[in-house]
GURO-936706 format. One record per residue: residue number from 0; residue in three letters; x, y, z of N, C-alpha, C in turn. Coordinates in Angstrom, 1 decimal. Layout:
N
+-----+---------+--------+--------+--------+--------+--------+--------+--------+--------+--------+
| num | residuo |    npx |    npy |    npz |   capx |   capy |   capz |    cpx |    cpy |    cpz |
+-----+---------+--------+--------+--------+--------+--------+--------+--------+--------+--------+
| NUM |     Ala |      X |      Y |      Z |      X |      Y |      Z |      X |      Y |      Z |
...
+-----+---------+--------+--------+--------+--------+--------+--------+--------+--------+--------+
This chain:
100
+-----+---------+--------+--------+--------+--------+--------+--------+--------+--------+--------+
| num | residuo |    npx |    npy |    npz |   capx |   capy |   capz |    cpx |    cpy |    cpz |
+-----+---------+--------+--------+--------+--------+--------+--------+--------+--------+--------+
|   0 |     Met |   45.2 |  133.3 |   63.8 |   46.5 |  133.7 |   63.2 |   47.0 |  134.9 |   63.9 |
|   1 |     Asp |   48.2 |  134.9 |   64.4 |   48.9 |  136.1 |   65.0 |   49.5 |  136.9 |   63.9 |
|   2 |     Leu |   49.0 |  138.1 |   63.7 |   49.5 |  139.0 |   62.6 |   51.0 |  139.3 |   62.7 |
|   3 |     Arg |   51.4 |  139.6 |   63.9 |   52.9 |  139.9 |   64.1 |   53.8 |  138.8 |   63.8 |
|   4 |     Arg |   53.4 |  137.6 |   64.2 |   54.2 |  136.4 |   63.9 |   54.2 |  136.1 |   62.5 |
|   5 |     Leu |   53.0 |  136.2 |   61.8 |   52.9 |  136.0 |   60.4 |   53.8 |  137.0 |   59.6 |
|   6 |     Thr |   53.8 |  138.2 |   60.0 |   54.5 |  139.3 |   59.4 |   56.0 |  139.0 |   59.5 |
|   7 |     Glu |   56.5 |  138.5 |   60.6 |   57.9 |  138.2 |   60.8 |   58.3 |  137.1 |   59.9 |
|   8 |     Arg |   57.5 |  136.1 |   59.7 |   57.8 |  134.9 |   58.8 |   57.8 |  135.4 |   57.4 |
|   9 |     Ile |   56.9 |  136.3 |   57.0 |   56.9 |  136.8 |   55.6 |   58.1 |  137.7 |   55.4 |
|  10 |     Glu |   58.5 |  138.5 |   56.4 |   59.7 |  139.3 |   56.3 |   60.9 |  138.5 |   56.0 |
|  11 |     Gly |   61.1 |  137.4 |   56.7 |   62.2 |  136.5 |   56.4 |   62.3 |  136.0 |   54.9 |
|  12 |     Ile |   61.1 |  135.6 |   54.4 |   61.0 |  135.2 |   53.0 |   61.3 |  136.3 |   52.1 |
|  13 |     Ser |   60.8 |  137.5 |   52.4 |   61.1 |  138.7 |   51.5 |   62.5 |  139.0 |   51.5 |
|  14 |     Gln |   63.2 |  138.9 |   52.7 |   64.6 |  139.2 |   52.7 |   65.4 |  138.2 |   51.8 |
|  15 |     Gln |   65.0 |  137.0 |   51.9 |   65.7 |  135.9 |   51.1 |   65.5 |  136.3 |   49.6 |
|  16 |     Tyr |   64.3 |  136.6 |   49.2 |   63.9 |  137.0 |   47.8 |   64.8 |  138.2 |   47.4 |
|  17 |     Ala |   64.9 |  139.2 |   48.2 |   65.7 |  140.4 |   47.9 |   67.1 |  140.1 |   47.7 |
|  18 |     Arg |   67.7 |  139.2 |   48.6 |   69.1 |  138.8 |   48.4 |   69.3 |  138.0 |   47.1 |
|  19 |     Ala |   68.4 |  137.2 |   46.8 |   68.5 |  136.3 |   45.6 |   68.5 |  137.1 |   44.3 |
|  20 |     Ile |   67.7 |  138.1 |   44.3 |   67.6 |  138.9 |   43.0 |   68.4 |  140.2 |   43.1 |
|  21 |     Gly |   69.0 |  140.5 |   44.3 |   69.8 |  141.7 |   44.4 |   69.1 |  143.0 |   44.4 |
|  22 |     Val |   68.0 |  143.1 |   45.1 |   67.2 |  144.3 |   45.2 |   67.3 |  144.9 |   46.6 |
|  23 |     Asp |   67.3 |  146.2 |   46.6 |   67.2 |  147.0 |   47.8 |   65.8 |  147.3 |   48.2 |
|  24 |     Arg |   65.3 |  146.8 |   49.3 |   63.9 |  147.0 |   49.7 |   63.8 |  148.3 |   50.4 |
|  25 |     Asp |   63.8 |  149.4 |   49.7 |   63.6 |  150.7 |   50.3 |   62.2 |  151.1 |   50.3 |
|  26 |     Asp |   61.9 |  152.4 |   50.7 |   60.5 |  152.8 |   50.8 |   59.8 |  152.7 |   49.4 |
|  27 |     Thr |   60.5 |  153.1 |   48.4 |   59.9 |  153.0 |   47.0 |   59.6 |  151.6 |   46.6 |
|  28 |     Trp |   60.5 |  150.7 |   46.9 |   60.3 |  149.3 |   46.5 |   59.1 |  148.7 |   47.2 |
|  29 |     Phe |   58.9 |  149.0 |   48.5 |   57.7 |  148.4 |   49.2 |   56.4 |  148.9 |   48.5 |
|  30 |     Leu |   56.3 |  150.2 |   48.2 |   55.1 |  150.7 |   47.5 |   54.9 |  150.2 |   46.1 |
|  31 |     Leu |   56.0 |  150.2 |   45.3 |   55.9 |  149.7 |   44.0 |   55.6 |  148.2 |   43.9 |
|  32 |     Lys |   56.2 |  147.4 |   44.8 |   55.9 |  146.0 |   44.8 |   54.4 |  145.7 |   45.2 |
|  33 |     Leu |   53.9 |  146.5 |   46.1 |   52.5 |  146.4 |   46.5 |   51.6 |  146.7 |   45.3 |
|  34 |     Gln |   52.0 |  147.8 |   44.6 |   51.2 |  148.2 |   43.4 |   51.3 |  147.1 |   42.3 |
|  35 |     Glu |   52.4 |  146.5 |   42.1 |   52.6 |  145.4 |   41.2 |   51.6 |  144.2 |   41.6 |
|  36 |     Glu |   51.6 |  143.9 |   42.8 |   50.8 |  142.8 |   43.3 |   49.3 |  143.1 |   43.1 |
|  37 |     Val |   48.9 |  144.4 |   43.4 |   47.5 |  144.8 |   43.2 |   47.1 |  144.7 |   41.7 |
|  38 |     Gly |   48.1 |  145.0 |   40.8 |   47.9 |  144.8 |   39.4 |   47.7 |  143.4 |   39.0 |
|  39 |     Glu |   48.5 |  142.5 |   39.6 |   48.3 |  141.1 |   39.3 |   47.0 |  140.6 |   39.8 |
|  40 |     Leu |   46.6 |  141.1 |   41.0 |   45.3 |  140.7 |   41.5 |   44.2 |  141.1 |   40.6 |
|  41 |     Thr |   44.3 |  142.3 |   40.1 |   43.3 |  142.9 |   39.2 |   43.2 |  142.0 |   37.9 |
|  42 |     Gln |   44.3 |  141.6 |   37.4 |   44.3 |  140.7 |   36.2 |   43.7 |  139.4 |   36.5 |
|  43 |     Ala |   44.0 |  138.8 |   37.7 |   43.5 |  137.5 |   38.0 |   42.0 |  137.6 |   38.3 |
|  44 |     Phe |   41.5 |  138.7 |   38.9 |   40.1 |  138.9 |   39.1 |   39.3 |  139.0 |   37.7 |
|  45 |     Leu |   39.9 |  139.8 |   36.8 |   39.2 |  140.0 |   35.5 |   39.2 |  138.7 |   34.8 |
|  46 |     Met |   40.2 |  137.9 |   34.8 |   40.2 |  136.6 |   34.2 |   39.2 |  135.6 |   34.8 |
|  47 |     Asn |   39.2 |  135.6 |   36.1 |   38.4 |  134.7 |   36.9 |   36.9 |  135.0 |   36.7 |
|  48 |     Thr |   36.6 |  136.3 |   36.4 |   35.2 |  136.7 |   36.3 |   34.7 |  136.9 |   34.9 |
|  49 |     Gly |   35.5 |  136.4 |   33.9 |   35.2 |  136.4 |   32.5 |   35.3 |  137.8 |   31.9 |
|  50 |     Arg |   36.0 |  138.7 |   32.4 |   36.2 |  140.0 |   31.9 |   37.5 |  140.2 |   31.1 |
|  51 |     Ala |   38.3 |  139.2 |   31.1 |   39.5 |  139.2 |   30.3 |   39.8 |  137.8 |   29.8 |
|  52 |     Arg |   40.6 |  137.7 |   28.8 |   40.9 |  136.4 |   28.3 |   41.6 |  135.5 |   29.3 |
|  53 |     Thr |   41.3 |  134.2 |   29.2 |   41.8 |  133.3 |   30.3 |   43.2 |  132.7 |   30.0 |
|  54 |     Lys |   43.7 |  133.0 |   28.8 |   45.1 |  132.5 |   28.5 |   45.2 |  131.0 |   28.6 |
|  55 |     Gly |   44.1 |  130.3 |   28.4 |   44.1 |  128.8 |   28.4 |   44.0 |  128.2 |   29.8 |
|  56 |     Phe |   43.8 |  129.0 |   30.8 |   43.6 |  128.5 |   32.2 |   42.2 |  128.0 |   32.3 |
|  57 |     Asp |   42.0 |  126.9 |   33.0 |   40.6 |  126.4 |   33.3 |   40.1 |  127.1 |   34.6 |
|  58 |     Ala |   38.8 |  126.9 |   34.9 |   38.2 |  127.6 |   36.0 |   38.9 |  127.4 |   37.3 |
|  59 |     Ala |   39.3 |  126.2 |   37.6 |   40.0 |  125.9 |   38.8 |   41.3 |  126.6 |   38.9 |
|  60 |     Glu |   42.1 |  126.7 |   37.8 |   43.3 |  127.4 |   37.8 |   43.1 |  128.9 |   37.9 |
|  61 |     Leu |   42.1 |  129.4 |   37.3 |   41.8 |  130.9 |   37.4 |   41.5 |  131.2 |   38.9 |
|  62 |     Asp |   40.7 |  130.4 |   39.5 |   40.3 |  130.6 |   40.9 |   41.6 |  130.5 |   41.8 |
|  63 |     Glu |   42.4 |  129.5 |   41.5 |   43.7 |  129.4 |   42.3 |   44.6 |  130.6 |   42.2 |
|  64 |     Arg |   44.7 |  131.1 |   40.9 |   45.5 |  132.3 |   40.7 |   44.9 |  133.5 |   41.4 |
|  65 |     Phe |   43.6 |  133.7 |   41.4 |   43.0 |  134.8 |   42.1 |   43.2 |  134.7 |   43.6 |
|  66 |     Arg |   43.1 |  133.5 |   44.2 |   43.3 |  133.4 |   45.7 |   44.8 |  133.6 |   46.0 |
|  67 |     Ala |   45.7 |  133.2 |   45.1 |   47.1 |  133.4 |   45.3 |   47.5 |  134.9 |   45.3 |
|  68 |     Glu |   46.9 |  135.6 |   44.4 |   47.2 |  137.0 |   44.3 |   46.6 |  137.8 |   45.5 |
|  69 |     Leu |   45.5 |  137.4 |   46.0 |   45.0 |  138.0 |   47.2 |   46.0 |  137.8 |   48.4 |
|  70 |     Ala |   46.6 |  136.6 |   48.4 |   47.6 |  136.3 |   49.5 |   48.8 |  137.2 |   49.2 |
|  71 |     Asp |   49.2 |  137.4 |   48.0 |   50.4 |  138.3 |   47.7 |   50.1 |  139.7 |   48.1 |
|  72 |     Val |   48.9 |  140.2 |   47.9 |   48.6 |  141.6 |   48.3 |   48.7 |  141.7 |   49.8 |
|  73 |     Leu |   48.1 |  140.7 |   50.5 |   48.1 |  140.8 |   51.9 |   49.5 |  140.8 |   52.5 |
|  74 |     Cys |   50.3 |  139.9 |   51.9 |   51.7 |  139.8 |   52.4 |   52.5 |  141.1 |   52.2 |
|  75 |     His |   52.2 |  141.7 |   51.0 |   53.0 |  143.0 |   50.8 |   52.4 |  144.1 |   51.6 |
|  76 |     Val |   51.2 |  144.1 |   51.9 |   50.6 |  145.1 |   52.9 |   51.3 |  144.9 |   54.2 |
|  77 |     Leu |   51.4 |  143.7 |   54.7 |   52.1 |  143.4 |   56.0 |   53.5 |  143.9 |   55.9 |
|  78 |     Leu |   54.2 |  143.6 |   54.8 |   55.6 |  144.0 |   54.7 |   55.8 |  145.5 |   54.7 |
|  79 |     Met |   54.9 |  146.2 |   54.0 |   55.0 |  147.6 |   54.0 |   54.7 |  148.2 |   55.3 |
|  80 |     Ala |   53.7 |  147.7 |   56.0 |   53.4 |  148.2 |   57.3 |   54.6 |  148.0 |   58.3 |
|  81 |     Arg |   55.2 |  146.8 |   58.2 |   56.4 |  146.5 |   59.1 |   57.5 |  147.5 |   58.8 |
|  82 |     His |   57.8 |  147.7 |   57.5 |   58.8 |  148.6 |   57.1 |   58.7 |  150.0 |   57.7 |
|  83 |     His |   57.4 |  150.4 |   57.7 |   57.1 |  151.8 |   58.2 |   56.7 |  151.8 |   59.7 |
|  84 |     Gly |   56.9 |  150.7 |   60.4 |   56.6 |  150.7 |   61.8 |   55.1 |  150.9 |   62.2 |
|  85 |     Val |   54.2 |  150.4 |   61.3 |   52.8 |  150.5 |   61.5 |   52.3 |  149.2 |   62.2 |
|  86 |     Asp |   51.6 |  149.4 |   63.3 |   51.0 |  148.2 |   63.9 |   49.6 |  148.1 |   63.3 |
|  87 |     Leu |   49.5 |  147.2 |   62.3 |   48.3 |  147.0 |   61.6 |   47.1 |  146.5 |   62.5 |
|  88 |     Ala |   47.4 |  145.7 |   63.4 |   46.4 |  145.2 |   64.3 |   45.8 |  146.3 |   65.1 |
|  89 |     Ala |   46.6 |  147.2 |   65.6 |   46.1 |  148.4 |   66.3 |   45.4 |  149.3 |   65.4 |
|  90 |     Glu |   45.8 |  149.5 |   64.2 |   45.2 |  150.4 |   63.2 |   43.8 |  149.9 |   62.8 |
|  91 |     Val |   43.7 |  148.6 |   62.6 |   42.4 |  148.0 |   62.3 |   41.5 |  148.1 |   63.4 |
|  92 |     Glu |   42.0 |  147.9 |   64.6 |   41.1 |  148.1 |   65.8 |   40.6 |  149.6 |   65.9 |
|  93 |     Arg |   41.5 |  150.5 |   65.7 |   41.1 |  151.9 |   65.7 |   40.2 |  152.3 |   64.6 |
|  94 |     Lys |   40.5 |  151.9 |   63.4 |   39.8 |  152.4 |   62.2 |   38.5 |  151.7 |   61.9 |
|  95 |     Trp |   38.5 |  150.3 |   62.1 |   37.4 |  149.5 |   61.7 |   36.6 |  149.0 |   62.9 |
|  96 |     Leu |   37.3 |  148.4 |   63.8 |   36.6 |  147.7 |   64.9 |   35.9 |  148.7 |   65.9 |
|  97 |     Ser |   36.3 |  150.0 |   65.8 |   35.7 |  151.0 |   66.7 |   34.2 |  151.2 |   66.3 |
|  98 |     Trp |   33.8 |  150.7 |   65.2 |   32.4 |  150.8 |   64.7 |   31.5 |  149.7 |   65.3 |
|  99 |     Glu |   32.1 |  148.7 |   65.9 |   31.3 |  147.6 |   66.5 |   30.5 |  148.1 |   67.7 |
+-----+---------+--------+--------+--------+--------+--------+--------+--------+--------+--------+
């Protein structure tokens, strides 16, 4: 998967979302939206691991929600990086892969 191409596809979807609900995607929005998604991931994780009530979802639904929230967090990290001009592939290479 090409990270830059994926990011551009996600950007287009995010722009559509922002237009549909009338939100200005400024610096604060990118950070707060990421925080919101991390909160949803936390809730899904707690439910999926039996540490919070399941709200009637079965095991398969809980797992699906957890996986979906991981995807949301990834997408919002990519969006925030793009917004701030950060080349995440280069940063991962510098910060993580330099240890190989």
